[in-house]
LOLONU-904317 format. One line per field, with one value per residue: residue number from 1; residue in three letters; x, y, z of N, C-alpha, C in turn. Coordinates in steps of 0.05 Angstrom, whole numbers, always signed. Atoms other than C-alpha are relative to their C-alpha. Layout:
<sites>
nr = [NUM,...]
rest = [ALA,...]
n.px = [X,...]
n.py = [Y,...]
n.pz = [Z,...]
ca.px = [X,...]
ca.py = [Y,...]
ca.pz = [Z,...]
c.px = [X,...]
c.py = [Y,...]
c.pz = [Z,...]
</sites>
This chain:
<sites>
nr = [1,2,3,4,5,6,7,8,9,10,11,12,13,14,15,16,17,18,19,20,21,22,23,24,25,26,27,28,29,30,31,32,33,34,35,36,37,38,39,40,41,42,43,44,45,46,47,48,49,50,51,52,53,54,55,56,57,58,59,60,61,62,63,64,65,66,67,68,69,70,71,72,73,74,75,76,77,78,79,80,81,82,83,84,85,86,87,88,89,90,91,92,93,94,95,96,97,98,99,100,101,102,103,104,105,106,107,108,109,110,111,112,113,114,115,116,117,118,119,120,121,122,123,124,125,126,127,128,129,130,131,132,133,134,135,136,137,138,139,140,141,142,143,144,145,146,147,148,149,150,151,152,153,154,155,156,157,158,159,160,161,162,163,164,165,166,167,168,169,170,171,172,173,174,175,176,177,178,179,180,181,182,183,184,185,186,187,188,189,190,191,192,193,194,195,196,197,198,199,200,201,202,203,204,205,206,207,208,209,210,211,212,213,214,215,216,217,218,219,220,221,222,223,224,225,226,227,228,229,230,231,232,233,234,235,236,237,238,239,240,241,242,243,244,245,246,247,248,249,250,251,252,253,254,255,256,257,258,259]
rest = [MET,ASN,ILE,ILE,VAL,CYS,ILE,LYS,GLN,VAL,PRO,ASP,THR,LYS,ASP,VAL,ARG,LEU,ASP,PRO,LYS,THR,ASN,THR,MET,ALA,ARG,GLU,GLY,VAL,ALA,SER,ILE,MET,ASN,PRO,PHE,ASP,ARG,HIS,ALA,LEU,GLU,GLU,ALA,VAL,ARG,ILE,LYS,GLU,GLU,ALA,GLY,GLY,THR,VAL,THR,ALA,ILE,SER,MET,GLY,PRO,PRO,GLN,ALA,GLU,ALA,VAL,LEU,ARG,GLU,ALA,ILE,SER,CYS,GLY,ALA,ASP,GLU,GLY,VAL,LEU,ILE,SER,ASP,ARG,ALA,PHE,ALA,GLY,ALA,ASP,THR,TRP,ALA,THR,SER,TYR,THR,LEU,ALA,ARG,ALA,ILE,THR,SER,LEU,GLY,SER,PHE,ASP,LEU,VAL,LEU,CYS,GLY,LYS,GLN,ALA,ILE,ASP,GLY,ASP,THR,ALA,GLN,VAL,GLY,PRO,GLY,LEU,ALA,CYS,GLN,LEU,ASP,ARG,PRO,TYR,VAL,THR,CYS,VAL,GLN,LYS,ILE,ARG,SER,LEU,ALA,GLY,GLY,GLU,MET,VAL,VAL,GLU,ARG,MET,MET,ASP,ASP,GLY,PHE,ASP,VAL,VAL,ARG,LEU,PRO,LEU,PRO,ALA,LEU,LEU,THR,VAL,VAL,LYS,ASN,ILE,ASN,GLU,PRO,ARG,VAL,PRO,SER,LEU,ARG,GLY,LYS,MET,LYS,ALA,LYS,LYS,ALA,GLU,ILE,LYS,VAL,LEU,THR,ALA,ALA,ASP,ILE,GLY,ALA,GLU,LYS,GLU,CYS,ILE,GLY,LEU,ALA,GLY,SER,PRO,THR,GLN,VAL,VAL,SER,VAL,PHE,THR,PRO,PRO,PRO,ARG,GLY,ASN,ARG,THR,VAL,PHE,THR,GLY,THR,VAL,GLU,GLU,GLN,ILE,GLU,GLN,LEU,VAL,GLU,ARG,LEU,LYS,ALA,TYR,LEU]
n.px = [-10,-26,-15,-27,-17,-24,-23,-24,-25,-14,-26,+0,-5,-26,-20,+11,-20,+9,-20,-6,+1,+28,+17,+21,-8,-17,+12,-18,-17,+13,+20,+27,+21,+27,+8,+15,+28,+11,+3,+26,+20,+1,+13,+29,+11,+2,+22,+25,+4,+7,+27,+20,-7,-11,-29,-18,-22,-20,-15,-22,-15,-28,-20,+4,-3,+24,+15,-3,+22,+25,-1,+5,+29,+14,-5,+18,+28,+9,+3,-20,-16,-5,-22,+1,-28,-10,-20,+14,+13,-20,+0,+28,+9,+25,+20,-5,+4,+29,+9,-9,+15,+28,+1,-4,+24,+21,-7,+5,+29,+16,-8,+20,-13,-29,-11,-28,-9,+3,-22,-25,-19,-23,+8,+18,+18,+28,+14,+5,+26,+21,-4,+9,+29,+9,-6,+20,+26,+14,+0,-21,-3,-27,-5,+21,-9,+18,+23,+23,+18,-5,+23,+20,-12,-11,-15,-2,-27,-8,-24,-14,-3,-16,+16,+18,+3,+24,+13,+6,+13,-6,+8,-21,-28,-12,-28,-6,-27,+4,-21,-10,+16,+24,-2,-27,-7,-6,-25,+5,+0,-18,+15,-1,-27,-3,+16,-13,-24,+7,+19,-9,+6,+5,-14,+13,-17,+15,+17,+21,+21,+9,-8,-11,-28,-3,+13,-13,-28,-8,+13,+28,+1,+1,-19,-26,-19,-20,-25,+1,-22,+3,+2,-22,+8,+8,-8,-22,+8,-18,+3,-8,-11,-1,+24,+25,+0,-19,+12,+21,-13,-10,+23,+10,-19,+3,+25,-1,-8,+23,+20]
n.py = [-5,+11,-19,+7,-22,+8,-17,+7,-10,-14,-12,-28,-16,-12,+21,+17,+9,+20,+21,-2,+26,+8,-24,-2,-14,+14,-3,+9,-21,-26,-5,+2,-13,+6,-19,-21,+0,+23,-8,-14,+21,+15,-17,-1,+26,+1,-18,+13,+22,-12,-11,+19,+27,+17,+6,-11,+18,-13,+20,-11,+18,-8,+18,+5,-24,-16,+6,-23,-20,+12,-4,-29,-3,+11,-19,-23,+7,+24,+24,+21,-5,+23,-5,+16,+0,+23,-9,+0,-26,-20,-13,-4,-27,-6,+20,+24,-6,+0,+28,+14,-11,+10,+29,+1,-10,+20,+23,-7,+1,-23,-27,-21,-23,+1,-27,-2,-27,-8,+10,+5,-21,+10,+3,-23,+6,-1,+20,+25,-2,+6,+27,+19,+0,+15,+28,+9,-5,-16,-29,-15,-29,-8,-27,-7,-19,+1,+19,-15,+18,+29,+13,+12,+15,-18,-23,-25,-11,-22,+5,-24,-7,-24,-24,+4,+29,+14,+16,+26,+20,+27,+22,+17,-6,-19,-7,-29,-10,-25,-20,-7,-18,+13,+1,-3,+25,-1,+10,+25,-1,+20,+25,+9,+10,+26,+19,+6,+15,+28,+11,+20,-9,+22,-2,+15,+4,+3,+24,-4,-16,+12,-18,+13,-9,-18,-25,-14,-7,-9,+16,-9,-29,-9,-22,+3,-22,+10,-14,-24,-17,-28,-14,-18,-28,-12,-28,-11,-9,-19,-1,-26,+1,-25,-6,-1,-25,+5,+19,-14,-17,+17,+10,-22,-4,+22,-2,-22,+10,+11,-22]
n.pz = [+27,+5,+17,+8,+7,+15,-9,+14,-11,+22,-8,-8,+24,+0,+6,+22,+19,+20,+6,+29,+13,+3,+6,-20,-23,-19,-26,-21,-11,+2,-21,+9,-16,+10,+21,-13,+7,-13,-28,-2,+4,-25,-19,+6,-7,-30,-8,+7,-19,-26,+1,+8,-8,+21,-2,+20,+6,+17,+16,+16,+17,+0,-12,-28,-16,+1,-25,-17,+4,-11,-29,-4,+4,-24,-22,+5,-3,+15,-17,+8,+24,+18,+19,+25,+6,+15,+20,+26,+4,+6,+27,+10,+7,-13,+7,-15,-28,-4,+0,-25,-22,+2,-8,-29,-13,+4,-17,-28,-5,+8,-10,+6,+11,+4,+2,+10,+5,+28,+16,-15,+7,+16,+28,+7,+23,-8,+16,-14,-12,+20,+11,-20,+1,+24,-5,-19,+12,-19,+7,-14,+4,-6,-11,-19,-21,-23,+0,-12,-15,+4,-13,+17,+23,+20,-11,+16,-3,+17,+16,+6,+28,+4,-4,-22,-6,+7,-21,+13,-16,+10,-17,-12,-5,+19,-4,+2,-4,-14,+2,-26,-16,-11,-29,-12,-13,-29,-9,-14,-30,-13,+1,+28,+6,-14,+15,+25,-5,-6,+21,+19,+28,+18,+25,+22,+24,+25,-3,-20,+11,+25,+22,+24,+4,+23,-6,-21,+4,+27,+21,+3,+3,+28,+4,-12,+6,+18,-6,-17,+8,-6,+25,+5,-2,+25,+4,-16,-26,-12,-29,-11,-27,-14,-17,+15,+16,+21,+18,+14,+20,+20,+15,+16,+22,+19,+14,+19,+26,+14,+4]
ca.px = [-730,-671,-620,-558,-502,-447,-380,-315,-245,-207,-135,-124,-127,-60,-26,-56,-11,-22,+12,+48,+45,-30,-55,-97,-95,-37,-66,-11,+28,-21,-61,-135,-198,-273,-300,-327,-393,-405,-397,-459,-497,-480,-502,-569,-580,-567,-614,-669,-658,-661,-726,-762,-726,-693,-621,-563,-515,-451,-420,-355,-320,-245,-182,-178,-155,-222,-248,-223,-277,-331,-309,-310,-381,-402,-371,-416,-480,-483,-505,-459,-407,-399,-335,-339,-268,-236,-175,-223,-254,-189,-189,-265,-293,-359,-401,-367,-368,-443,-455,-414,-447,-516,-500,-475,-536,-583,-546,-559,-635,-689,-677,-719,-668,-597,-557,-493,-450,-457,-389,-321,-265,-215,-255,-306,-351,-416,-435,-436,-499,-544,-511,-525,-598,-605,-572,-621,-679,-700,-720,-668,-654,-585,-556,-607,-599,-658,-707,-774,-815,-811,-876,-928,-879,-854,-809,-805,-736,-704,-655,-603,-602,-560,-617,-650,-679,-731,-781,-786,-833,-812,-834,-793,-748,-705,-634,-610,-543,-532,-492,-453,-503,-555,-527,-467,-435,-428,-364,-358,-375,-331,-386,-388,-313,-315,-372,-334,-271,-308,-353,-346,-340,-372,-331,-363,-323,-343,-368,-408,-448,-455,-418,-404,-330,-339,-376,-326,-257,-218,-249,-319,-301,-323,-279,-205,-150,-104,-51,-37,+5,+18,-6,+51,+51,+16,+46,+100,+98,+127,+138,+138,+180,+188,+136,+63,+71,+132,+96,+37,+84,+116,+48,+25,+89,+79,+6,+24,+55,-14,-50]
ca.py = [-171,-208,-158,-176,-125,-134,-108,-105,-100,-50,-24,+41,+94,+120,+54,+27,-14,-56,-123,-114,-188,-200,-129,-136,-99,-119,-133,-169,-124,-68,-37,-52,-18,-28,+4,+72,+67,-2,+28,+71,+10,-27,+32,+36,-39,-34,+25,-13,-73,-28,+2,-57,-117,-174,-193,-164,-210,-180,-218,-206,-239,-240,-273,-299,-231,-201,-232,-168,-124,-174,-171,-95,-100,-143,-92,-39,-78,-136,-202,-247,-248,-293,-296,-321,-344,-391,-386,-401,-332,-295,-245,-239,-180,-147,-199,-258,-223,-210,-283,-308,-261,-282,-356,-343,-302,-355,-409,-371,-375,-323,-248,-185,-133,-130,-66,-47,+14,+54,+32,+7,+58,+10,-4,+53,+16,+17,-46,-101,-76,-74,-138,-174,-152,-180,-245,-250,-228,-175,-101,-50,+24,+55,+117,+117,+178,+164,+109,+144,+84,+9,-27,-73,-112,-50,+10,+82,+112,+174,+164,+218,+253,+309,+358,+334,+265,+215,+182,+108,+55,-18,-85,-130,-169,-116,-89,-18,+15,+75,+140,+171,+224,+172,+170,+179,+112,+97,+84,+12,+4,-35,-87,-91,-101,-157,-191,-185,-214,-277,-284,-344,-323,-372,-387,-409,-438,-447,-517,-493,-444,-490,-442,-465,-463,-428,-371,-351,-320,-302,-359,-330,-258,-230,-169,-173,-121,-133,-81,-25,+34,+107,+152,+191,+266,+306,+372,+415,+430,+489,+490,+558,+568,+621,+656,+659,+730,+710,+651,+695,+744,+687,+660,+729,+737,+669,+683,+749,+709,+682,+749]
ca.pz = [+64,+36,+8,-31,-36,-89,-64,-102,-74,-117,-118,-82,-137,-115,-133,-198,-243,-306,-319,-386,-400,-389,-401,-338,-272,-227,-159,-121,-75,-86,-29,-36,-11,-16,-79,-55,-93,-63,+7,-6,-32,+32,+75,+39,+48,+123,+129,+94,+140,+202,+179,+148,+177,+140,+125,+86,+51,+22,-36,-72,-130,-125,-98,-26,+0,-20,+45,+78,+46,+66,+138,+132,+105,+165,+212,+179,+188,+138,+168,+128,+74,+14,-27,-99,-111,-161,-206,-264,-253,-267,-324,-328,-365,-346,-382,-349,-282,-288,-305,-246,-197,-222,-214,-144,-124,-153,-113,-48,-57,-64,-55,-55,-74,-102,-91,-128,-132,-196,-220,-196,-194,-227,-291,-291,-340,-299,-337,-284,-248,-309,-336,-271,-273,-343,-322,-264,-309,-259,-269,-251,-244,-248,-214,-158,-112,-66,-48,-37,-15,-8,+6,-23,-67,-104,-95,-119,-131,-158,-215,-222,-290,-320,-314,-250,-234,-257,-210,-226,-198,-204,-177,-131,-135,-169,-175,-163,-174,-129,-132,-75,-55,-35,+36,+82,+100,+174,+211,+237,+311,+360,+365,+289,+285,+336,+298,+233,+263,+286,+224,+179,+106,+59,-3,-69,-127,-199,-183,-124,-166,-226,-273,-344,-360,-426,-391,-338,-334,-396,-435,-423,-436,-504,-493,-478,-474,-533,-515,-466,-486,-470,-526,-559,-546,-600,-627,-597,-524,-487,-412,-379,-316,-263,-220,-240,-265,-306,-336,-355,-391,-428,-449,-473,-515,-546,-563,-597,-653,-670,-671]
c.px = [+28,+15,+28,+15,+25,+22,+25,+24,+16,+27,-4,+8,+27,+22,-11,+22,-13,+22,+5,-3,-29,-19,-24,+11,+17,-11,+18,+19,-11,-21,-28,-20,-27,-8,-18,-30,-14,-5,-27,-22,-4,-15,-30,-13,-4,-22,-27,-6,-8,-28,-22,+5,+12,+30,+15,+23,+19,+15,+22,+14,+29,+18,-6,+2,-24,-18,+1,-23,-27,-1,-6,-30,-16,+3,-18,-29,-10,-1,+19,+14,+5,+21,-2,+29,+9,+19,-13,-13,+19,-3,-28,-5,-27,-22,+4,-3,-30,-12,+7,-15,-29,-2,+3,-25,-23,+5,-7,-30,-14,+10,-22,+13,+30,+9,+29,+8,-3,+21,+23,+21,+24,-7,-17,-19,-29,-17,-9,-28,-22,+4,-9,-31,-11,+5,-21,-29,-18,+0,+21,-1,+29,+1,-22,+12,-18,-21,-23,-18,+6,-21,-18,+12,+10,+15,-1,+27,+4,+26,+13,+4,+17,-15,-21,-2,-27,-11,-9,-12,+7,-7,+25,-4,+11,+29,+3,+30,-2,+24,+7,-18,-26,+1,+29,+7,+8,+28,-5,+1,+19,-14,+0,+27,+5,-16,+14,+25,-7,-17,+14,-8,-3,+14,-13,+19,-18,-18,-23,-24,-10,+6,+11,+27,+4,-12,+14,+29,+6,-14,-29,-3,+1,+19,+25,+18,+23,+27,-5,+24,-6,-1,+23,-9,-7,+9,+23,-10,+21,-6,+10,+10,+0,-25,-25,+0,+19,-11,-22,+12,+11,-22,-11,+18,-3,-26,+0,+7,-23,-22,+3]
c.py = [-10,+17,-11,+25,-10,+20,-9,+11,+11,+10,+28,+16,+13,-20,-20,-6,-20,-20,+1,-26,-8,+22,+2,+15,-17,+5,-9,+22,+28,+4,+0,+12,-10,+21,+21,+0,-23,+5,+13,-20,-16,+16,+0,-26,-2,+18,-12,-22,+11,+10,-21,-29,-16,-5,+13,-19,+14,-22,+15,-21,+9,-21,-3,+26,+19,-5,+24,+20,-12,+2,+30,+5,-10,+20,+25,-7,-24,-24,-22,+8,-25,+7,-20,-1,-26,+10,+1,+26,+22,+11,+6,+29,+5,-20,-25,+4,+1,-28,-14,+10,-10,-29,-2,+9,-21,-24,+5,-1,+25,+26,+19,+24,-5,+29,-1,+29,+7,-12,-6,+20,-11,-3,+23,-6,+3,-21,-25,+1,-7,-28,-21,-1,-16,-30,-12,+3,+15,+29,+14,+29,+7,+28,+10,+19,+0,-22,+14,-18,-29,-15,-13,-14,+18,+22,+23,+13,+24,-7,+26,+4,+25,+25,-3,-30,-10,-14,-26,-19,-27,-21,-14,-29,+18,+5,+30,+4,+28,+19,+9,+18,-12,-1,+7,-25,+3,-10,-26,+4,-21,-27,-12,-12,-27,-22,-8,-18,-30,-13,-20,+9,-25,+4,-18,-1,-3,-24,+4,+15,-11,+16,-17,+11,+20,+28,+16,+6,+11,-15,+9,+29,+8,+23,-5,+23,-12,+12,+24,+17,+29,+15,+19,+29,+12,+30,+8,+10,+20,+2,+27,-3,+27,+4,+0,+24,-4,-19,+13,+18,-17,-10,+22,+5,-21,+3,+23,-9,-10,+20,+13]
c.pz = [-2,-20,-6,-8,-14,+7,-15,+15,-23,+9,+8,-25,-1,-8,-20,-20,-19,-4,-30,-15,-6,-8,+19,+24,+18,+28,+23,+9,-2,+22,-11,+19,-10,-20,+13,-6,+14,+30,+4,-5,+25,+21,-4,+7,+30,+10,-5,+20,+28,+1,-5,+9,-23,+4,-23,-4,-20,-16,-16,-16,-2,+12,+30,+17,+0,+24,+18,-3,+9,+30,+7,-3,+24,+23,-4,+0,-17,+18,-7,-25,-16,-21,-23,-10,-12,-21,-28,-6,-9,-28,-11,-8,+13,-5,+17,+30,+7,+1,+25,+24,+0,+8,+30,+15,-2,+19,+29,+6,-9,+12,-8,-14,-2,-3,-8,+0,-29,-18,+19,-9,-15,-30,-10,-23,+7,-14,+17,+13,-19,-12,+19,+1,-23,+4,+19,-10,+20,-10,+15,-7,+7,+11,+18,+21,+25,-4,+14,+17,-7,+16,-20,-25,-22,+14,-19,+6,-17,-15,-8,-30,-2,+7,+23,+8,-11,+24,-13,+20,-12,+20,+12,-8,-22,+7,-3,+1,+11,-4,+29,+17,+11,+31,+9,+15,+29,+5,+16,+30,+11,+0,-28,-7,+13,-14,-26,+3,+4,-23,-18,-28,-17,-27,-21,-23,-24,+1,+18,-12,-27,-25,-23,-7,-22,+5,+21,-7,-27,-22,-5,-4,-30,-6,+15,-8,-16,+6,+17,-7,+8,-26,-4,+2,-28,-1,+18,+27,+11,+30,+10,+29,+13,+17,-18,-19,-24,-21,-17,-22,-23,-18,-19,-24,-21,-15,-20,-28,-17,-6,-27]
</sites>
């Protein structure tokens, strides 16, 4: 089984900044990590490979430094890493990102399953997974919390819902986005780290994947951030000080005026 895992390098949530000139996320000089949801997608892909055989290819769209998360993916069990990197991709929204990923996956050849995290913690849109499935013209299920079975050219999964879960059967090739409770990601082994250090990361540019210029980056993004601002405070605010007991007394006195 040929499994593709989409991984994103995201800023550490403790150090997120916006560029006031471009209204996009500032990434230079900011500590980066593998998107937590993608870590669970990677773990699930490796588990499927260990049980059913096949290969796991981790792909990531980003600047050259995103190579780090691909090496991390290899250390956790992926067979190879592919970096989709080109200045022309900069500023892409979810639509342009989905298009670019789809072109890259298509250029790699046939696949049986694409796994993505439910969403990225920097944008929180949860749009790229479904968008990618549509670009690839493949069936998909979002928010998967368990893969029940995988055989005979189809799979049965549980999709997390607010009031329980749905059981969904879908044919392969397909795409899934997964939630965190699907598994517990493994810690990289020493052998895995050594393999990742020596691995050759394949780099694909816009020309390599045959991407149309009008469909990538800012130029290919139907949605753009026009401005970023801090909402002004609404209404009068009162800050209580002192011990907890003193603050409670102050609050009670203030509320008495409204009784």
